[in-house]
RODO-645418 format. One record per residue (C-alpha): residue in one letter; x, y, z negated. Coordinates in Angstrom, 2 decimals, decimal comma. Layout:
RODO-645418
<r><vexti>A</vexti><x>X</x><y>Y</y><z>Z</z></r>
...
//
This chain:
RODO-645418
<r><vexti>M</vexti><x>7,39</x><y>-44,32</y><z>-76,40</z></r>
<r><vexti>K</vexti><x>11,04</x><y>-44,05</y><z>-77,28</z></r>
<r><vexti>Q</vexti><x>13,03</x><y>-41,19</y><z>-75,83</z></r>
<r><vexti>K</vexti><x>16,69</x><y>-40,32</y><z>-75,69</z></r>
<r><vexti>Y</vexti><x>18,34</x><y>-37,01</y><z>-74,90</z></r>
<r><vexti>F</vexti><x>21,99</x><y>-36,95</y><z>-73,88</z></r>
<r><vexti>I</vexti><x>23,47</x><y>-33,46</y><z>-74,28</z></r>
<r><vexti>L</vexti><x>26,85</x><y>-32,75</y><z>-72,68</z></r>
<r><vexti>K</vexti><x>28,86</x><y>-29,54</y><z>-72,81</z></r>
<r><vexti>D</vexti><x>30,96</x><y>-29,50</y><z>-69,65</z></r>
<r><vexti>D</vexti><x>33,72</x><y>-26,95</y><z>-70,24</z></r>
<r><vexti>E</vexti><x>35,24</x><y>-27,42</y><z>-66,78</z></r>
<r><vexti>Q</vexti><x>32,04</x><y>-26,45</y><z>-64,95</z></r>
<r><vexti>K</vexti><x>30,96</x><y>-24,11</y><z>-67,78</z></r>
<r><vexti>K</vexti><x>27,59</x><y>-25,86</y><z>-67,96</z></r>
<r><vexti>L</vexti><x>25,37</x><y>-27,50</y><z>-70,53</z></r>
<r><vexti>I</vexti><x>23,77</x><y>-30,68</y><z>-69,20</z></r>
<r><vexti>I</vexti><x>20,77</x><y>-32,33</y><z>-70,83</z></r>
<r><vexti>K</vexti><x>19,53</x><y>-35,70</y><z>-69,61</z></r>
<r><vexti>E</vexti><x>16,16</x><y>-36,99</y><z>-70,76</z></r>
<r><vexti>F</vexti><x>15,59</x><y>-40,75</y><z>-70,85</z></r>
<r><vexti>A</vexti><x>12,49</x><y>-42,75</y><z>-71,78</z></r>
<r><vexti>E</vexti><x>12,00</x><y>-46,40</y><z>-72,61</z></r>
<r><vexti>L</vexti><x>9,70</x><y>-47,45</y><z>-69,78</z></r>
<r><vexti>N</vexti><x>10,57</x><y>-51,15</y><z>-70,11</z></r>
<r><vexti>K</vexti><x>11,44</x><y>-52,92</y><z>-73,35</z></r>
<r><vexti>E</vexti><x>14,86</x><y>-51,63</y><z>-74,47</z></r>
<r><vexti>I</vexti><x>15,68</x><y>-50,25</y><z>-71,01</z></r>
<r><vexti>F</vexti><x>15,95</x><y>-46,47</y><z>-70,82</z></r>
<r><vexti>S</vexti><x>15,25</x><y>-44,77</y><z>-67,50</z></r>
<r><vexti>L</vexti><x>16,43</x><y>-41,30</y><z>-66,54</z></r>
<r><vexti>L</vexti><x>13,46</x><y>-38,93</y><z>-66,33</z></r>
<r><vexti>C</vexti><x>15,13</x><y>-35,59</y><z>-65,90</z></r>
<r><vexti>E</vexti><x>18,49</x><y>-33,84</y><z>-65,81</z></r>
<r><vexti>E</vexti><x>18,79</x><y>-30,11</y><z>-66,39</z></r>
<r><vexti>K</vexti><x>21,91</x><y>-27,95</y><z>-66,09</z></r>
<r><vexti>Y</vexti><x>22,28</x><y>-24,58</y><z>-67,81</z></r>
<r><vexti>D</vexti><x>24,91</x><y>-21,87</y><z>-67,48</z></r>
<r><vexti>D</vexti><x>27,11</x><y>-21,56</y><z>-70,60</z></r>
<r><vexti>K</vexti><x>26,67</x><y>-17,78</y><z>-70,76</z></r>
<r><vexti>A</vexti><x>22,87</x><y>-18,06</y><z>-70,70</z></r>
<r><vexti>I</vexti><x>22,95</x><y>-20,66</y><z>-73,51</z></r>
<r><vexti>E</vexti><x>25,35</x><y>-18,59</y><z>-75,63</z></r>
<r><vexti>S</vexti><x>23,13</x><y>-15,54</y><z>-75,14</z></r>
<r><vexti>A</vexti><x>20,03</x><y>-17,51</y><z>-76,19</z></r>
<r><vexti>I</vexti><x>21,85</x><y>-18,86</y><z>-79,27</z></r>
<r><vexti>K</vexti><x>22,63</x><y>-15,27</y><z>-80,35</z></r>
<r><vexti>K</vexti><x>18,93</x><y>-14,38</y><z>-80,06</z></r>
<r><vexti>G</vexti><x>17,87</x><y>-17,28</y><z>-82,28</z></r>
<r><vexti>E</vexti><x>16,51</x><y>-20,79</y><z>-82,18</z></r>
<r><vexti>E</vexti><x>13,18</x><y>-19,83</y><z>-80,58</z></r>
<r><vexti>A</vexti><x>14,95</x><y>-18,09</y><z>-77,70</z></r>
<r><vexti>L</vexti><x>17,20</x><y>-21,12</y><z>-77,23</z></r>
<r><vexti>I</vexti><x>14,20</x><y>-23,48</y><z>-77,18</z></r>
<r><vexti>S</vexti><x>12,53</x><y>-21,27</y><z>-74,58</z></r>
<r><vexti>K</vexti><x>15,69</x><y>-21,37</y><z>-72,47</z></r>
<r><vexti>L</vexti><x>16,04</x><y>-25,16</y><z>-72,77</z></r>
<r><vexti>R</vexti><x>12,43</x><y>-25,93</y><z>-71,86</z></r>
<r><vexti>T</vexti><x>11,80</x><y>-26,08</y><z>-68,15</z></r>
<r><vexti>K</vexti><x>9,04</x><y>-27,13</y><z>-65,79</z></r>
<r><vexti>N</vexti><x>10,59</x><y>-30,60</y><z>-65,60</z></r>
<r><vexti>M</vexti><x>11,70</x><y>-31,02</y><z>-69,20</z></r>
<r><vexti>Y</vexti><x>9,37</x><y>-29,77</y><z>-71,92</z></r>
<r><vexti>P</vexti><x>9,95</x><y>-31,75</y><z>-75,14</z></r>
<r><vexti>P</vexti><x>7,48</x><y>-31,51</y><z>-78,06</z></r>
<r><vexti>G</vexti><x>8,24</x><y>-28,89</y><z>-80,71</z></r>
<r><vexti>I</vexti><x>9,94</x><y>-31,21</y><z>-83,20</z></r>
<r><vexti>Y</vexti><x>12,16</x><y>-32,68</y><z>-80,47</z></r>
<r><vexti>A</vexti><x>12,94</x><y>-29,23</y><z>-79,05</z></r>
<r><vexti>E</vexti><x>14,03</x><y>-28,03</y><z>-82,51</z></r>
<r><vexti>K</vexti><x>16,39</x><y>-31,00</y><z>-82,93</z></r>
<r><vexti>I</vexti><x>17,81</x><y>-30,48</y><z>-79,45</z></r>
<r><vexti>A</vexti><x>18,33</x><y>-26,77</y><z>-80,16</z></r>
<r><vexti>E</vexti><x>20,07</x><y>-27,58</y><z>-83,46</z></r>
<r><vexti>A</vexti><x>22,38</x><y>-30,02</y><z>-81,65</z></r>
<r><vexti>V</vexti><x>23,19</x><y>-27,42</y><z>-78,98</z></r>
<r><vexti>I</vexti><x>23,91</x><y>-24,77</y><z>-81,63</z></r>
<r><vexti>D</vexti><x>26,21</x><y>-27,20</y><z>-83,47</z></r>
<r><vexti>M</vexti><x>27,91</x><y>-28,13</y><z>-80,21</z></r>
<r><vexti>Y</vexti><x>28,60</x><y>-24,50</y><z>-79,28</z></r>
<r><vexti>G</vexti><x>29,72</x><y>-23,72</y><z>-82,84</z></r>
<r><vexti>S</vexti><x>32,25</x><y>-26,54</y><z>-82,83</z></r>
<r><vexti>R</vexti><x>35,04</x><y>-26,91</y><z>-80,30</z></r>
<r><vexti>E</vexti><x>35,28</x><y>-30,65</y><z>-81,02</z></r>
<r><vexti>K</vexti><x>31,80</x><y>-31,84</y><z>-80,06</z></r>
<r><vexti>Q</vexti><x>31,37</x><y>-32,21</y><z>-76,34</z></r>
<r><vexti>S</vexti><x>28,36</x><y>-34,54</y><z>-76,28</z></r>
<r><vexti>V</vexti><x>25,48</x><y>-35,62</y><z>-78,49</z></r>
<r><vexti>E</vexti><x>22,86</x><y>-38,32</y><z>-78,09</z></r>
<r><vexti>L</vexti><x>19,50</x><y>-37,87</y><z>-79,82</z></r>
<r><vexti>H</vexti><x>16,95</x><y>-40,65</y><z>-80,20</z></r>
<r><vexti>F</vexti><x>13,24</x><y>-40,13</y><z>-80,81</z></r>
<r><vexti>N</vexti><x>10,26</x><y>-42,44</y><z>-81,22</z></r>
<r><vexti>D</vexti><x>6,76</x><y>-41,07</y><z>-80,62</z></r>
<r><vexti>V</vexti><x>5,39</x><y>-43,47</y><z>-83,24</z></r>
<r><vexti>D</vexti><x>7,44</x><y>-41,65</y><z>-85,89</z></r>
<r><vexti>L</vexti><x>6,02</x><y>-38,35</y><z>-84,65</z></r>
<r><vexti>L</vexti><x>2,43</x><y>-39,64</y><z>-84,91</z></r>
<r><vexti>V</vexti><x>2,97</x><y>-41,15</y><z>-88,37</z></r>
<r><vexti>K</vexti><x>4,52</x><y>-37,91</y><z>-89,63</z></r>
<r><vexti>D</vexti><x>1,58</x><y>-35,96</y><z>-88,20</z></r>
<r><vexti>E</vexti><x>-0,92</x><y>-38,25</y><z>-89,96</z></r>
<r><vexti>E</vexti><x>0,96</x><y>-37,96</y><z>-93,26</z></r>
<r><vexti>E</vexti><x>0,87</x><y>-34,16</y><z>-92,97</z></r>
<r><vexti>K</vexti><x>-2,90</x><y>-34,23</y><z>-92,30</z></r>
<r><vexti>I</vexti><x>-3,50</x><y>-36,48</y><z>-95,32</z></r>
<r><vexti>Q</vexti><x>-1,42</x><y>-34,16</y><z>-97,49</z></r>
<r><vexti>E</vexti><x>-3,41</x><y>-31,16</y><z>-96,23</z></r>
<r><vexti>V</vexti><x>-6,66</x><y>-32,86</y><z>-97,26</z></r>
<r><vexti>I</vexti><x>-5,25</x><y>-33,72</y><z>-100,69</z></r>
<r><vexti>D</vexti><x>-4,07</x><y>-30,13</y><z>-101,14</z></r>
<r><vexti>E</vexti><x>-7,45</x><y>-28,79</y><z>-100,02</z></r>
<r><vexti>V</vexti><x>-9,40</x><y>-31,06</y><z>-102,37</z></r>
<r><vexti>G</vexti><x>-6,89</x><y>-30,57</y><z>-105,16</z></r>
<r><vexti>G</vexti><x>-6,13</x><y>-32,91</y><z>-108,00</z></r>
<r><vexti>T</vexti><x>-5,07</x><y>-36,50</y><z>-108,26</z></r>
<r><vexti>S</vexti><x>-7,17</x><y>-39,54</y><z>-107,45</z></r>
<r><vexti>D</vexti><x>-7,96</x><y>-40,00</y><z>-111,17</z></r>
<r><vexti>E</vexti><x>-9,19</x><y>-36,40</y><z>-111,42</z></r>
<r><vexti>I</vexti><x>-11,29</x><y>-36,85</y><z>-108,29</z></r>
<r><vexti>N</vexti><x>-12,84</x><y>-40,04</y><z>-109,70</z></r>
<r><vexti>E</vexti><x>-13,67</x><y>-38,17</y><z>-112,93</z></r>
<r><vexti>E</vexti><x>-15,42</x><y>-35,47</y><z>-110,88</z></r>
<r><vexti>I</vexti><x>-17,46</x><y>-38,04</y><z>-108,98</z></r>
<r><vexti>G</vexti><x>-18,39</x><y>-39,74</y><z>-112,23</z></r>
<r><vexti>D</vexti><x>-20,62</x><y>-42,72</y><z>-112,87</z></r>
<r><vexti>D</vexti><x>-24,04</x><y>-41,08</y><z>-112,66</z></r>
<r><vexti>F</vexti><x>-25,80</x><y>-44,00</y><z>-111,00</z></r>
<r><vexti>E</vexti><x>-28,54</x><y>-46,01</y><z>-112,66</z></r>
<r><vexti>E</vexti><x>-27,48</x><y>-49,34</y><z>-114,07</z></r>
<r><vexti>D</vexti><x>-30,95</x><y>-50,87</y><z>-114,65</z></r>
<r><vexti>F</vexti><x>-31,65</x><y>-52,13</y><z>-111,18</z></r>
<r><vexti>D</vexti><x>-33,74</x><y>-55,10</y><z>-112,42</z></r>
<r><vexti>D</vexti><x>-36,57</x><y>-52,84</y><z>-113,59</z></r>
<r><vexti>K</vexti><x>-37,00</x><y>-51,21</y><z>-110,19</z></r>
<r><vexti>T</vexti><x>-39,53</x><y>-52,28</y><z>-107,57</z></r>
<r><vexti>P</vexti><x>-37,90</x><y>-54,69</y><z>-105,12</z></r>
<r><vexti>I</vexti><x>-37,58</x><y>-53,84</y><z>-101,45</z></r>
<r><vexti>I</vexti><x>-40,37</x><y>-55,47</y><z>-99,50</z></r>
<r><vexti>K</vexti><x>-39,21</x><y>-57,66</y><z>-96,63</z></r>
<r><vexti>N</vexti><x>-41,07</x><y>-57,12</y><z>-93,42</z></r>
<r><vexti>N</vexti><x>-40,85</x><y>-60,29</y><z>-91,35</z></r>
<r><vexti>S</vexti><x>-42,70</x><y>-58,97</y><z>-88,33</z></r>
<r><vexti>S</vexti><x>-41,18</x><y>-59,70</y><z>-84,95</z></r>
<r><vexti>I</vexti><x>-40,71</x><y>-57,24</y><z>-82,16</z></r>
<r><vexti>K</vexti><x>-43,31</x><y>-57,66</y><z>-79,44</z></r>
<r><vexti>I</vexti><x>-42,71</x><y>-56,75</y><z>-75,82</z></r>
<r><vexti>A</vexti><x>-45,60</x><y>-55,56</y><z>-73,72</z></r>
<r><vexti>D</vexti><x>-46,64</x><y>-57,98</y><z>-70,98</z></r>
<r><vexti>D</vexti><x>-46,44</x><y>-55,37</y><z>-68,24</z></r>
<r><vexti>E</vexti><x>-42,75</x><y>-54,41</y><z>-68,86</z></r>
<r><vexti>D</vexti><x>-40,09</x><y>-55,89</y><z>-66,60</z></r>
<r><vexti>I</vexti><x>-37,46</x><y>-57,99</y><z>-68,28</z></r>
<r><vexti>D</vexti><x>-34,14</x><y>-58,72</y><z>-66,63</z></r>
<r><vexti>K</vexti><x>-33,83</x><y>-62,47</y><z>-67,17</z></r>
<r><vexti>D</vexti><x>-30,36</x><y>-62,70</y><z>-65,61</z></r>
<r><vexti>S</vexti><x>-28,58</x><y>-60,69</y><z>-68,34</z></r>
//
């Protein structure tokens, strides 16, 4: 699912407004949530650090995933650090999040195993027997399965 966050710093009302949109229909974003925050509370959270700001921005109605929350917090910090920026629009795609997560898991496995694919292949080696012709062949058993006469069989299925 694609998501969009519109972040607006309203100096007249002394509020930060975050609107969360999601693509519910193809290329049509629908408003899911709008949250308003007091400027003083946001400035106080920024002074305490990014984690405090993320905690302040997350609410019962709007609780973005960690990676999204970090990007939103960075945008808010930049917005409050600059007098020029009054609004920011962030776009996210859950597919990118899932792909990144899978890439991280694959890298963790590679790091855990250690070595390159060539080194791993060397470790596995070629210790299998190559003279298969000299071995006894597998005997085929052509017996059929027999069903007892007294068992019910569902003929309709």
